[in-house]
C-alpha beads as a LAMMPS data file, in Angstrom:
LAMMPS data file: protein, C-alpha beads

130 atoms
129 bonds

1 atom types
1 bond types

-500.0 500.0 xlo xhi
-500.0 500.0 ylo yhi
-500.0 500.0 zlo zhi

Masses

1 110.0

Atoms # bond

1 1 1 -222.178 -373.155 -436.116
2 1 1 -219.209 -375.164 -437.322
3 1 1 -217.437 -375.091 -440.689
4 1 1 -219.256 -378.096 -442.141
5 1 1 -222.647 -376.709 -441.149
6 1 1 -221.772 -373.419 -442.880
7 1 1 -220.726 -375.231 -446.052
8 1 1 -223.882 -377.340 -445.978
9 1 1 -226.142 -374.345 -445.396
10 1 1 -224.506 -371.677 -447.564
11 1 1 -221.845 -373.277 -449.768
12 1 1 -223.892 -373.713 -452.927
13 1 1 -225.319 -370.196 -452.638
14 1 1 -221.924 -368.592 -451.968
15 1 1 -220.300 -370.288 -454.961
16 1 1 -223.245 -369.434 -457.212
17 1 1 -223.053 -365.730 -456.281
18 1 1 -219.243 -365.406 -456.454
19 1 1 -219.223 -364.517 -460.201
20 1 1 -220.768 -361.164 -459.275
21 1 1 -217.230 -360.151 -458.243
22 1 1 -215.384 -361.296 -461.361
23 1 1 -213.967 -358.895 -463.948
24 1 1 -216.511 -359.840 -466.582
25 1 1 -220.207 -359.155 -466.452
26 1 1 -222.219 -362.254 -465.546
27 1 1 -223.640 -364.031 -468.588
28 1 1 -227.269 -365.000 -469.038
29 1 1 -226.354 -368.539 -467.962
30 1 1 -224.569 -367.163 -464.860
31 1 1 -227.684 -365.210 -463.893
32 1 1 -229.937 -368.208 -464.618
33 1 1 -227.753 -370.417 -462.413
34 1 1 -227.769 -367.847 -459.593
35 1 1 -231.554 -367.491 -459.757
36 1 1 -231.960 -371.289 -459.752
37 1 1 -229.783 -371.688 -456.662
38 1 1 -231.570 -368.829 -454.885
39 1 1 -234.947 -370.377 -455.716
40 1 1 -233.892 -373.572 -453.912
41 1 1 -233.141 -371.567 -450.760
42 1 1 -235.837 -370.446 -448.361
43 1 1 -234.548 -366.879 -448.090
44 1 1 -236.264 -363.514 -448.295
45 1 1 -234.846 -360.686 -450.379
46 1 1 -233.784 -358.989 -447.144
47 1 1 -231.914 -362.124 -446.014
48 1 1 -230.248 -362.353 -449.424
49 1 1 -229.171 -358.706 -449.140
50 1 1 -227.456 -359.366 -445.806
51 1 1 -225.756 -362.479 -447.185
52 1 1 -224.463 -360.318 -450.042
53 1 1 -223.340 -357.507 -447.723
54 1 1 -221.975 -359.398 -444.712
55 1 1 -221.145 -362.958 -445.731
56 1 1 -219.800 -362.481 -449.258
57 1 1 -218.676 -358.900 -449.936
58 1 1 -216.007 -358.623 -447.216
59 1 1 -214.194 -361.648 -448.655
60 1 1 -214.798 -361.142 -452.366
61 1 1 -214.162 -357.394 -452.518
62 1 1 -210.546 -358.141 -451.644
63 1 1 -210.284 -359.907 -454.986
64 1 1 -211.587 -356.852 -456.826
65 1 1 -209.205 -354.394 -455.222
66 1 1 -206.157 -356.661 -455.310
67 1 1 -203.696 -356.271 -458.170
68 1 1 -203.105 -360.011 -458.006
69 1 1 -206.803 -360.851 -457.699
70 1 1 -208.387 -363.632 -459.684
71 1 1 -210.375 -362.037 -462.477
72 1 1 -211.601 -364.873 -464.665
73 1 1 -212.463 -367.613 -462.186
74 1 1 -212.219 -368.548 -458.550
75 1 1 -210.621 -371.595 -457.009
76 1 1 -213.800 -372.893 -455.373
77 1 1 -211.974 -374.783 -452.630
78 1 1 -209.823 -371.793 -451.623
79 1 1 -212.786 -369.429 -451.870
80 1 1 -214.892 -371.701 -449.662
81 1 1 -212.092 -371.797 -447.071
82 1 1 -211.947 -367.985 -447.021
83 1 1 -215.736 -367.632 -446.808
84 1 1 -216.045 -370.171 -443.998
85 1 1 -213.212 -368.582 -442.007
86 1 1 -214.771 -365.119 -442.410
87 1 1 -218.255 -366.272 -441.469
88 1 1 -217.119 -368.229 -438.412
89 1 1 -215.697 -364.922 -437.091
90 1 1 -218.721 -362.831 -438.142
91 1 1 -220.083 -362.037 -434.689
92 1 1 -220.379 -359.023 -432.427
93 1 1 -218.224 -356.043 -433.345
94 1 1 -217.037 -357.685 -436.589
95 1 1 -220.592 -358.066 -437.827
96 1 1 -221.385 -354.453 -436.911
97 1 1 -218.212 -353.173 -438.569
98 1 1 -218.903 -355.025 -441.826
99 1 1 -222.509 -353.795 -441.755
100 1 1 -221.246 -350.235 -441.350
101 1 1 -218.832 -350.515 -444.276
102 1 1 -220.989 -352.727 -446.487
103 1 1 -221.830 -349.834 -448.794
104 1 1 -218.159 -349.585 -449.709
105 1 1 -217.607 -353.324 -450.054
106 1 1 -220.633 -353.760 -452.334
107 1 1 -220.238 -350.589 -454.389
108 1 1 -218.507 -352.194 -457.386
109 1 1 -220.997 -355.062 -457.664
110 1 1 -224.231 -353.313 -456.667
111 1 1 -225.445 -352.955 -460.275
112 1 1 -225.018 -356.705 -460.807
113 1 1 -226.756 -357.474 -457.525
114 1 1 -229.688 -355.238 -458.437
115 1 1 -230.021 -357.009 -461.792
116 1 1 -229.957 -360.385 -460.038
117 1 1 -232.574 -359.342 -457.482
118 1 1 -234.858 -358.090 -460.277
119 1 1 -234.536 -361.512 -461.928
120 1 1 -235.230 -363.292 -458.627
121 1 1 -238.337 -361.195 -458.106
122 1 1 -239.543 -361.998 -461.627
123 1 1 -238.929 -365.705 -461.021
124 1 1 -240.957 -365.450 -457.816
125 1 1 -243.746 -363.597 -459.592
126 1 1 -243.127 -360.405 -457.626
127 1 1 -243.079 -356.915 -459.035
128 1 1 -239.736 -355.133 -458.689
129 1 1 -241.582 -351.871 -457.967
130 1 1 -243.536 -352.924 -454.867

Bonds

1 1 1 2
2 1 2 3
3 1 3 4
4 1 4 5
5 1 5 6
6 1 6 7
7 1 7 8
8 1 8 9
9 1 9 10
10 1 10 11
11 1 11 12
12 1 12 13
13 1 13 14
14 1 14 15
15 1 15 16
16 1 16 17
17 1 17 18
18 1 18 19
19 1 19 20
20 1 20 21
21 1 21 22
22 1 22 23
23 1 23 24
24 1 24 25
25 1 25 26
26 1 26 27
27 1 27 28
28 1 28 29
29 1 29 30
30 1 30 31
31 1 31 32
32 1 32 33
33 1 33 34
34 1 34 35
35 1 35 36
36 1 36 37
37 1 37 38
38 1 38 39
39 1 39 40
40 1 40 41
41 1 41 42
42 1 42 43
43 1 43 44
44 1 44 45
45 1 45 46
46 1 46 47
47 1 47 48
48 1 48 49
49 1 49 50
50 1 50 51
51 1 51 52
52 1 52 53
53 1 53 54
54 1 54 55
55 1 55 56
56 1 56 57
57 1 57 58
58 1 58 59
59 1 59 60
60 1 60 61
61 1 61 62
62 1 62 63
63 1 63 64
64 1 64 65
65 1 65 66
66 1 66 67
67 1 67 68
68 1 68 69
69 1 69 70
70 1 70 71
71 1 71 72
72 1 72 73
73 1 73 74
74 1 74 75
75 1 75 76
76 1 76 77
77 1 77 78
78 1 78 79
79 1 79 80
80 1 80 81
81 1 81 82
82 1 82 83
83 1 83 84
84 1 84 85
85 1 85 86
86 1 86 87
87 1 87 88
88 1 88 89
89 1 89 90
90 1 90 91
91 1 91 92
92 1 92 93
93 1 93 94
94 1 94 95
95 1 95 96
96 1 96 97
97 1 97 98
98 1 98 99
99 1 99 100
100 1 100 101
101 1 101 102
102 1 102 103
103 1 103 104
104 1 104 105
105 1 105 106
106 1 106 107
107 1 107 108
108 1 108 109
109 1 109 110
110 1 110 111
111 1 111 112
112 1 112 113
113 1 113 114
114 1 114 115
115 1 115 116
116 1 116 117
117 1 117 118
118 1 118 119
119 1 119 120
120 1 120 121
121 1 121 122
122 1 122 123
123 1 123 124
124 1 124 125
125 1 125 126
126 1 126 127
127 1 127 128
128 1 128 129
129 1 129 130
């Protein structure tokens, strides 16, 4: 897959989910926007989990642990460049390594992700306890 195909396939979703890694808690409108974007995708909850763990977290966690990280907003263009570069290399041993360490890279945003997934399930008419 080339860079443009990645942007076309995942760009909107990646940018919608990026606020999960900002300093502030996502607002109701942030969550509503994320749910809306997810609803337009044909992705299972399991697929969304792997996007969160492998495609997004390795890039965005660097912002959280960096002293000079962006805390209020992201530069969408720069963020998209970083996400595309990461995902073009996400094969073989890299994919396995990020899967192995994904618990660490998602630890600081897991509570937000769980809240988002509960909202997605409600929007889909699914019970969060099934």
